N, C-alpha and C positions, 0 to 999 in steps of 0.2 A: 532214423530221421535226426538224431542228435548230431550226427556228422554235418548235416546241412547247417545247423546253428553254428557249429565251430567254424565252418567255411565262411559264413557270413561275418562272424566276429573277427576272425583273423584278417579277412579281406578289408573290412572297414578300418581296422587298426593300421594295417600296412599302408593303406592309401591316405588316411587322414593325417598321419604323422608328417607326411610330406605336404599335404594340402594346406597346413597351417601357413607355410611360407609362400605358397602360391597365392593364397587369399591376401596375405599381407603385402605381397608385391603387386596386387591388383591384376593378377593373371589367372583368376579362377576359371575363366572361360577357355584358357589355353588347354585345360584338361579335356574340355569338350572336343576341341580340335584333335588332340592326341588320341583320345579314346576312339575316334573314328578313323583317323588316317593310319593308325597302326595296322588296320585291316589290309592296307596295301602291302605293308612289309610281310605280313603273314602269307598273303597270296603269292608274292614274288618268291619268298623263301620256299613255299610249297612247290612252285613250278621247278625249282632247282633240285629239291630233295625228293619230291614225290612221296613225302611222309608227313602226314598230318600231325604226328606227335614228335617230330624232330625238334631238338633244342634250337636248331637254326631258325625256326619260326620266331622264337622269342628274340633272337639276335636281330633278325630282319625287321621285326616290329619296332625294336628299340632304336635301330638306325633311322627308320622312317619317322619315329617320334622326334628324334633329335633334328632330323631334316625339317620337320614341320616347324619346330621352334626357331631354327635358323632362318627359314624363309620368312616367318612372321617378323622376326627381328630385322631382317634385311629390308623388308618393305617399310617397316616402321621408321628406320633410319633415314629414309628419303624425305620424311615429313610431308609426303604428298597426300596420304590418307591416314585416318585414325586407326588406333590399335584394334578396335572391334571389327572394323572393315577388313583389315589385313588378316585377322583370324578367320573371318568368314570366307574370304576368297581362297585362302590356302587350304583350309580343311575341306571345303566343298569340292575343290578341284581334285585333291588327292583321294578323297573318299569316293568320288564319282569314278575315278580310274579303277579303284579296287572293285566297285560294284560291276563295272563293265567287264573286267577280267573274269570275275566269278561267274557272271551270267553267260559269258561267251565261251570260256575255256575250262571252267571247273564246275560245270552244271551237275555232274554226277558225283562230285566230291562232297563230303559232309562239311560244307561251309555255308550253312543255311543263313541267309541274310536276316530273316526275322528273328531267329534265335540269337544271332550275334548282337543285334541291336537291343532287343527287349531282354534277352537272357533268361535262363531258368536254372537257378542254383540247385534245384532238386536233382538235376542230372549229374552234378559234380561227384557224388559218391559212386557213380557207376564206373568211372574211370579210376582204377586203383593202382597202387604201387606197393611193393614189399620193402619195408624199411626195418632192419634189425629183426626180421621174422614176423613183423606185424603188418597187416594189410590196412592201409589208410588211403583216403582219396588223394589222388595226385595233386589236385588243386590245394588241398590242405598242406601238403608237404612243401609245395612251391611257395605258397603264400606265407607259410611259417618261416621259411628261409629268408624271404624278402622282408618280413617284419623285423627279423633280427638285423639284416643288413641296413634297412632304412633307419631303425632305431639307433644302430651303431653310428651311422653317418651323421644323424642329427646330434648325437651325444659328442662325437669326436670333433665335429665342426660347428658346434653350437655358437661359439663366440663369433666365428667368421660369418655364419648364416645370419646371426642377429645384426651384426654391423652392416653387412652388405644389403640386408633387407631394409633397415631403417635409415642408414646413412652411407650409401655407396661411395660418395665422394670422399668421406673420411676413410673408408676402407681402402680406397685407392691411394690416399696419402700415406697411410701407415704401411703400405707395401705389399698387400696380397691381392691376388687377381680375383676381382668380382666375377669376371667372365668365366674363369675356371670353375668357381663354386657354383655359378648359375648353371653351367652345362653339366656338371656332375649331378646337380639336383634334377635337372630335366631328363637326364639319362635314366636315373632311378625312377622318375615319374613314368617314363615310357615303358620300362621293363615291368614295373608294378602294374601299370594299366593293362598291358597285354596279358599278364597272368590272371589278373582279376577279371579282365574282359572275357577270357575263356570260361571262367567259372560263373560269373553273374551277369554278363552282358554290358554293353556300353552305357546304357541309361543309369544303372546302379553304380557303375564305376565313377561316373561324373558326380553322382549324389554322394558317394563315399568320400571323394576328394574334398567336396565343398560344404555339404550341409552341416556336419558336426562342427566344422571350424567356424562357420558363420554363426551358429548358435552360441558357441563358446565366446566368440568375439563380442557378442552383445552383453555378456555377463562379466568378463574380466578383461583387463588391458595389459597385464604383465605377461610377457611371452612364455615363461616357464609355466605359469598357472594356466595359460591358454592351451598349451600342449597337453597337460594332464587332463584338463576339463574336456578337451576335444576327444581324447581317448575314452573317457567315461561316457560321453554322449554317443560316440560311435558304437560302443557296446550296448548301450541302452536302445538305440535305434534298431540295431540288428536283432536284439532279443525280442523286443516288442513286435517287430515286423515278422519275425519267425512265428511267434505265438499266434498273431492275428492270421497270418497266411495259413498256418497249419489248421487252426480251429475253424476257419471260415472257408477253407478250400479255395484259397486265392493264390495268385502268383506271389512267391516269396519276395522276388525282386520288387514287384509293384507295391506290395504291402510295406516293405522296408522303406522304400522311397517315400511313400505316403506318410508313414509314421515320422520320418525325418522332417518332412515339411510341416506336419502338425505341431511337432515339438518346437520347431523354429518359430512358427507363427504364435504359439502360446507365449514363448519368451518375448518375442517382438512386441506383442500386444500388452502383456500383463506384468512385465518386469517393472521395478520401482520407477525407472525413468523411461518406460516403454511408451509406445504410441498412444495408448488409451490414457495413461496418466498424464502425458504431455498435453493431450487434447483437453483433458479436464482442467489442468493448470492454466492453459492458454485461455480457455473460456472463462475461468474464474478471474484471471488477470484483466481480461477485457471488461468483465462486469465491474470489477473494482475500479478500473480506470474511469468507466462511464459514471459510476457513483461519485467519484472525486470531481469529475468535470461538472456534474449537475450541482453538487454542493458548492463548488467554487463560483459557479454562475450565480447561485442564490446569495453568495456572500458579498456581491457587488451592491453598492448603495442603492442603485436604481432597481435592483431586483430583490429587495428585502422580502417582498412577498411576490410570488410568481404563480401563474396558472399552469395547468397541465398542457394546454395548447401552446403556450409560449415556449415551454421547455421542448415540446415535440418539434416545433418549428425551428428553434435555435439549433438543435442537434440533428435535424432531418430524420427523426425517428417516427415510426408509426405510433398511433395512439395507444395500441395495446402494449407495445414495447415500453413506452413512457410510463404507462400505468404500472407495469411490472417493476420497473426501476424505482418509482416513487413508493410503491407498496413496500418493497424491501427496505428502503431508507426509513420509512415511517415505522415499520416494525422494529428496526434496529435502534430507533430513538434519535435519529439524526435530523429529522424534520417533523413538523407538525402541520396538520391541515386545518386551516381556518376558512370556513365557507368553501369557496372554490379555489382558494389560493394556498400555497405552501410557504413555510418560512423555516429558517434554521433554528434548532434548539441549541442550548449551550454545548451539548456534546457534539453537535454538528459543526459548530464554530471551531471547536478544538480539533476535530478531524480534518477540517478544511485547512487549518494552519499546518498540520503535519503532512497533509497531501501536497501542499505547495513545495515543501522541502523534499519530499520523496520524488516527486516528478520534476523537480527543479524548475518550477513555474513561479512567475512573479505576479502580483496582483494586477488586475486590469487597470 
């Protein structure tokens, strides 16, 4: 079973190192298209070779992956429809053709549609290969080679990838082809997708390409830091997914994808400038602003003393909302209640003065 964990980790590393640039180029969902359309390349190559383990299947899948990218770009260049629509029309068309071909002409071949889509990494160790006298899963060997190739590609073309990702116009001006770099990247994405696709299924391939990167993107902004953090999160997702799937007798692929989502949501919600913290800050700022408005209203000569109902009517607040605001201001020492009216304290007058400066307001 430990081999399953190794397959998950190597697959996640091989895909996520390329996924960094896909996410930064706003092309995360292109991986969704490729991970499905490469099935057409597998099917067509199988019809030619009649061998489900032929290396030509990987080549055919890679070519269809590149064709997918080319067709999406071709449609985008017309400016007639948006990028997400072009992805949707291309990938559904090519994937549908693959499904039709499998169901019509390859019904007795081990190209099970459900396993292809959902995937089951537990089956990966069953298909083995002899390397230097050691028997290892074929998927582990192939993904290990791809990890080396992909890491080498990113290291060798790091500067070019960085410039073409963040400033393609500058890349063009200084003289190297962004198109060449782009199609080299997408070719590796296609090849990596088809090998990982065979091991873990299309759903987890998409997750591996995107989820670790998006989590890292929320935490760091420097590209080199993002790449290393993405790799760490990819290993973490795979390890936790494996442990949960193994101990709870769940699908490894499903468990790993679920863990990736939970880690992403945890970071999204609870990081220092995450969703919950921003909501709290926004609520606090709104409350502080309303406090300032009430105090500035009370600083007017005609409102030296003012009732709760007058404040409620002036700001269109409910009585309970107004009571809460005034109670907080009274506890903080900014106002004092006399009979049924409220008036500023000395501290409230000082706060009002600084509030006018902060919110760039002038007296009424």
